[in-house]
SEDOMAR-625167 format. One record per residue (C-alpha): x, y, z. Coordinates in steps of 0.25 Angstrom, whole numbers, plus 5000, padded with zeros to 4 digits. Layout:
BEGIN
XYZ...
***
This chain:
BEGIN
554556255316555556195326556656285332557756225323556856265310556556395316558056425318558356385303557456495298558556595302559556525292558456515281558156665282559656695281559756615268558556685262559156825265560456775259559656745246559056885245557856885253557457005260557257025274555857075272555456945265555956855277555456955287554156885291554856745292555956795299555056865309554256735311555556665315555956765325554556765331554556615333555956605338555556705348554356625353555256505354556456575362555756685370554356635370553956775364553256785351553356925343552057005343551557055330551957195334553357145336553357095322552957235318554057295325555057195319554657225305554757375308556257345314556657265301556157375291557157475298556057555306555857595320554857515328554057585339553657475349553057505363553757455375553557305378553157275364554457195362555357275354556457185357555757055352555257135339556757165336557057015335556357005322557057105314558357065320558256925316557756965302558957065299559956965307559656865295560556945286561856925294562157065294561857075308560757155316560857245329559957285339560257405347559757435361559957555370560857475380561557345384560557285393559457295382560357235372560757115380559357095384558757095370559957015365559756905375558256895373558156905358559456825356558656705360557756725347559056745338559856635343558756545341558656585327560156565325560556715325561656775334561456885343562556975349562457095360563457215361563657255375564657355381565957295385565957185375567257135370567557155354567357005351565957005358565557125350566057075337565256945340563957025343564057105331564256985322562956925328561756935319561057015329561657115339561057185350561757295358561657435363561657555354563057615360563757475358563457475342563857625340565157615348565557475341565357545328566257665332567257565338567257485325567657605318568857635327569457495326570857465320570557325316569257255309569357145319568857245330567657285322566357235328565157285320564657225307564057315297562757385302561557325297560257325304559957375318558757385328558857485338558057465351557557595357557957665344557357805349558357795361559557765353559357845340558657965346558957975361560457945359560658005345561258125351562358045358563457995349564257875352565757915354567057835356567957925363569357925367570158015377570358155372571758225373571258345379571058345394570058445401569858375414570558475422569658585416568358515420568958495434569158645436567758675430567158595440567258705449566858815439565358785434564758775448565058915450564358955437562758995439561658945429560859045423559358985425558559095418558859105403558859255403559459275417560859345418561159275430561959145427563259095421562658985411561358925406560858795402560258745390559658615395559058575381560458565375561158535388562058655386562558765396562958905391563659025399563059155400563859285398563959305414564359155414565559175405566059285414565859215426566459085421567759155416567859215430567759075437568759015427569759115428569659095444569858955442571058975433570358895422570359035414571359135411571059285416570659365405570359235397569059215390568159085391567959095375569559105372569858985362570658915373569558925383568458865374568658715380568558775394567258845390566758705384567158635397566458735406565158715397565258555400565458585415564158675415563358565407563858465417563458535429562058585424561558495413562158355417561658305429562058185437561058075438560258125426561458145415562358055421562657975433564057945440564457795441565857755446566357905446566057915431564957995424563957905417563057965407561557935408560757925395559758025395558757945387558857805393559357845407560557745406561957755410562957755399564357725404565457755395564757875388565258015391564858155387565758215377566358355376566858355390565458355396565758215403567058275409566258405414565258305422566358225428566958355432565558405438565458265446566858275451567258145443568558115436568558195424568858105411569558155399568658205387568558105376568758125361567858065351568457935344567257895337565757935337564357905331562957945334561857835335561157905324562257875314562657745319561357685317561157735304562357655300561457525301560857475287559557465294559157525307557757505315557357525329556257495340555857585352554557615360554657765357555157805342553857865336554058005343555458005336555057945323555358075315556758075320556957925317556557945302557358085301558658025306558657875304557557865294556857765303555357745303554657725317553457625316552657615329552357465332550957435339550957375353550657225354549557265365548757395367549557495376548757535388549757615396549257745401550057855399549657975409549758125407551058185413550858255428551658385429552058445441552758585444554058525450554858405451554658385466553158375464553258285453554158185460553258195472552058155462552958045457553257985470551757975473551457915460552457795463551857775476550457755470550957665460551657575472550457575480549657505469550857425465550957475451552357475445552957605442554157655433554557795436555357855424556357965427557358045418558558035426559257955437559258065447557658075447557657915447558457925460557658045466556357975465556957835470557457915482556057965486555457825483556557765493556157865503554657815502555157665503554457645488555257525483555757555468556857535458557757645451558257615436559157715431560657725425561257695440560557565441560457515427561057375430559757345437558857385425558357245422558057215436557257345439556557345426556157195429555457235442554857375436553457315432553157245446552057285455552357415463553757435458554357565456555457595446556157725444556857725431557557825421557457805407558157675408556857615410556257675397556957585387557057435385556457395397555257295398554457315413553557195414552357215423552557125436554057115433554957035423554656885427555556835415556756905422556356845435556356705429557756735423558456765437557956625443559156525441558456395443557056435436555856335435554456335427553856335441554656465445554456525431552856505433553056565448553756695442552656705431551556695440551956795450552356895438550856875433550256915446551257035447550957075433549457075435549557165447550457265439549457265428548257295438549157405444549157475431550557425425551757495425551657645428552657735422552957865429553857965422554558075431554858165420554658175404555958145396556458235384555858125374554458075374555157945369555757925382554457945390553757845381554757745384554557765399553157755397553357625389553757545400552257535404551157465396551957365389551157255381549757315385550157315400549457425408550357545412550457695414551357805413551457955418552458065418552658155431553258295427553658425432553958565426555358545432555658415423556758455413555858425400554858515404555758625410556658625398555758605386554258635390554058705404553558845399552258785393551958685404552258795415551358885408550258775406550458745422550258885426548958895418548458775425548958825438549758705443550358725457551458655465551058505469550058505458550158415445549658425431549158315423548958365409548958315394549358455390550658455399550958315394550858365379551658485383552758395389552758315376552958435368554158465377554658325374554458345359555258475359556458395366556358295356556358385345557458455351558358325352557958285338558558405333559858385341559958235335559658285321560658385322561758295328561458195317561658295306562958325312563358185315563058145300564158225295565158145305564358015302564758025287566158055290566157935301565757845289566857885280567857865291567357745296567257675282568657715279569157655292568457525290569057515276570457535282570157425293569757325282570857365272571957255270572757365262572857485271574157515264573457545251572557645258573757705264574357725250573157785244573157885255574657915253574357935238573158025239573758105249575158135243574558145229573658265235574758315242575858335230574758365220574258475229575758525231576058535217574758595212575158725221576758715219577658695206578558575204579858625208580958595217580558685229579158625229579758485228580558515240579358575247578458455245579658355249579858425262578358435265578158285263579458255271578958345284577558295284577658145280579258115282579258075269580558105261580158115246581558155240580658235231581658345230582758265226581958185216581558325210582858395208583458265202582558275190582958355178581558415175580358455184579458325186578058325184577058315195576758175192578258135193578358195207577158125211577658005206579058005214578258065227577457945228578657855224579357905236578057905245578057755242579557735246579157795259578057715262578857585258579857625268578857645279578257515276579657445277579957515290578757445297578657325288578357225301577057295303575857255294575757365284574257365282574057365298574957485299574257565288572957525294573257565308573857705303572657735294571657695305572257765317572457895309571057885304570457865318571257985324570758085314569458035314569358055329569858195327568858215317567758175326568258285336568258385325566958355321566358365335567058495337566458545324565058505327565158575340565458705334564858705321563558775324564358905326564358905311562858945312563359085317563959105303562659065297563058935293562358795294563158725305562758585299563358625285564558675291564758555299564658465287565758555280566658555291566558415295566858385280568058465280568558405293568358255288569058295274570258345283570258225291570358125280571558205274572158215287572158065289572858045276573958145280574158085294574257945289575357975279575958065288575957955299576457845290577757915286578057955300577957815306579457785310579257655317578157535317578057405323576857305326576257385337576157505329575057605333574757735327574957845337574057975339574858105335574558245333574058285319574558405312573658445300574658525293574858445280574258545269574158685266572758655262571758535261572158415253571158325246571158175245570358095236570057945234570857895245570657835259570257925270569358015261567957995255567957885246566457855244565457935238564257935249562857965246561958045255561157945264559757965270560458025283561058145275562458105277563558185270563958155256565458145255566058115240567558135238567758025227567558125216567758275214566458355219565758435209565658585213564158575211563958445218563458435232564558455242564958325249564958375263563258365263562958515264562258505251562958625246563758615232565158585233565558715227564858785238565258695250566658615251566958655237566758805240568058885237568558935250
***
């Protein structure tokens, strides 16, 4: 089959799918087409194990493939197959560098087969993003996809929408994105109205005067730390000492208490400052670039410009470092990766380390982990850990080990957990005049160049977790990259480079291959395995070993007692080390403990976020309906009808029809909505008392007249555009306020536990109430703002204003209208809350809040 005929197969397969052929039936032929196209464009033919990986990915499962087994190439198979449907497929990576690398490489295959390939990068224009999402296959970083989804639900025009309906996604390094980053929500924020910068500035001189309580049961100290939770707590003595200092600094009034209601925010900021000083360290948790705090991802070791810690913590760190303190932000939109990726119709992923987290993947996402065998037998040697008493002894041993590797020309990759340690080791090697490279968040722009040289004989590379994912260290160096840098390349030059590389490669193989030297165990076994996985790719020789000390964070916080007891028994002394399988197992158990601890945290977070997620879906769905509506006046009229019907019905259910009550309701409507109904004049002009139906009929006649007057008043402005802008902007304002209320509720709902109540059930109940109230307030504000508008031109823009929620003496309920639940939703596999307001709920039916109680004992309970 020639190239032209091979390209034609894409069109033929698309026709088959349109005629109803299933993807499973055409899978063998589609995979064969991609395999052949890869051979012709890249000169690479898929291994059988890569075909297996491709099948697993198509079936919506997780493929665990070891480092160097070609996950990127394996993903081309299901991407091509699913792209034939024309619904778009996404491949998500952990950063822009990998997204661009993979899109450029795999794009050659897809373009050859007449499929379009797009790439989403940070700082792209709106038009470029739309074009990328319209492509058959789209590559991009996880953050970009998530933020684009949130932005699409904040737009004021459908022309600004970039994403299509979410169809099929393959997540590269899925454990990093769905587990390591699961606790970090994506947040689009705006500047908060509150300005507490001056307080943070004053507190800069307060916290250093407080003393840390080092022993748990000691009376000495003002505060103690919980390093597992990264929290700080004042002691009883600390409260007294702190109050004294604050009075001296004129931050607190004399005889005032820290726990007086008006000082609660001060207490919150003090707690942030203590955490900033003692739990968040420079060159470990963050770096300073261009006089700004840049967060360092604890799992990948990469800098994350643009991200900020929430709840005032970022401002506390800025204050600690003596930098300009920015204003606190308020949340405009947010979603977790867990809930974003569950929006896709089909989800699958690939990584080198997923099996240890298979239970969580199945529980949270319903994803099965399939371990794919290696193409060649793994011959890497993983030696047992060596343990020392102190860090000083450990680093001395690490330097000695590096010197041994340099002497025998064996390449070594030194893995560190922080920038601080990588720079410390680098300073020692510089003194010893040992040539080396450092790869951390400060030098990320040289990442490709450093990794390219890491496999050369005698090379020493010190790296944080950045080198743990998505990198391919070739023994002897990367000859393909060397060729790509030469402008005037010839066959002779290519052959010379290949020949030199082959000699270098053989030399490295004889020296034992790449040696992975870990300076500390990470909190997760997966990250350790990722580091080890840099060696021993495709049957190459290699080895790995971790050097540890009892002062390492993991051992000190989670497993020191048992290990110390064991070392005492064996009589380990200073400058001595221990190489024991028992110690390695004890450390693995400590890691399991940490993994279980974080799993519980993620599970807890998801259970709370599921409540907000259900509400988010309702709001975003109604917002999209508003955007695409061609008749927003009809929506507005339905809100008017429902609102005022409920208003006058409730009024006359409690009050008789007489001239006093008629005057009362007329004045109420006039005061709140600036509508003069002349209801009283009409009433006294009648010979007999009208029925309620007649009052209602006259009332709506006057409302209709008032609407017509307003519309004539701004007749030059497109009426549907006006209603759309009004509805959207009020909806957005109240939704943002609701997110703040939900955050506050989540932070404090645990206190219900002291009253012997389940905080999760209470959170569902309270959030349901908050959401219902928000929908009602939106309707009230839309009507109020409409009748208060005095002037309008083509530059109309709804302005923010202070909301006073004093409309009713008791809550009004609205049914069957916009800004209410209009669709009965079934409970899905993820246990989302059921909400059904279309029909009256029976007293013995389950309550729609999701508590599993009967309605009469939950929201229908008489209070």
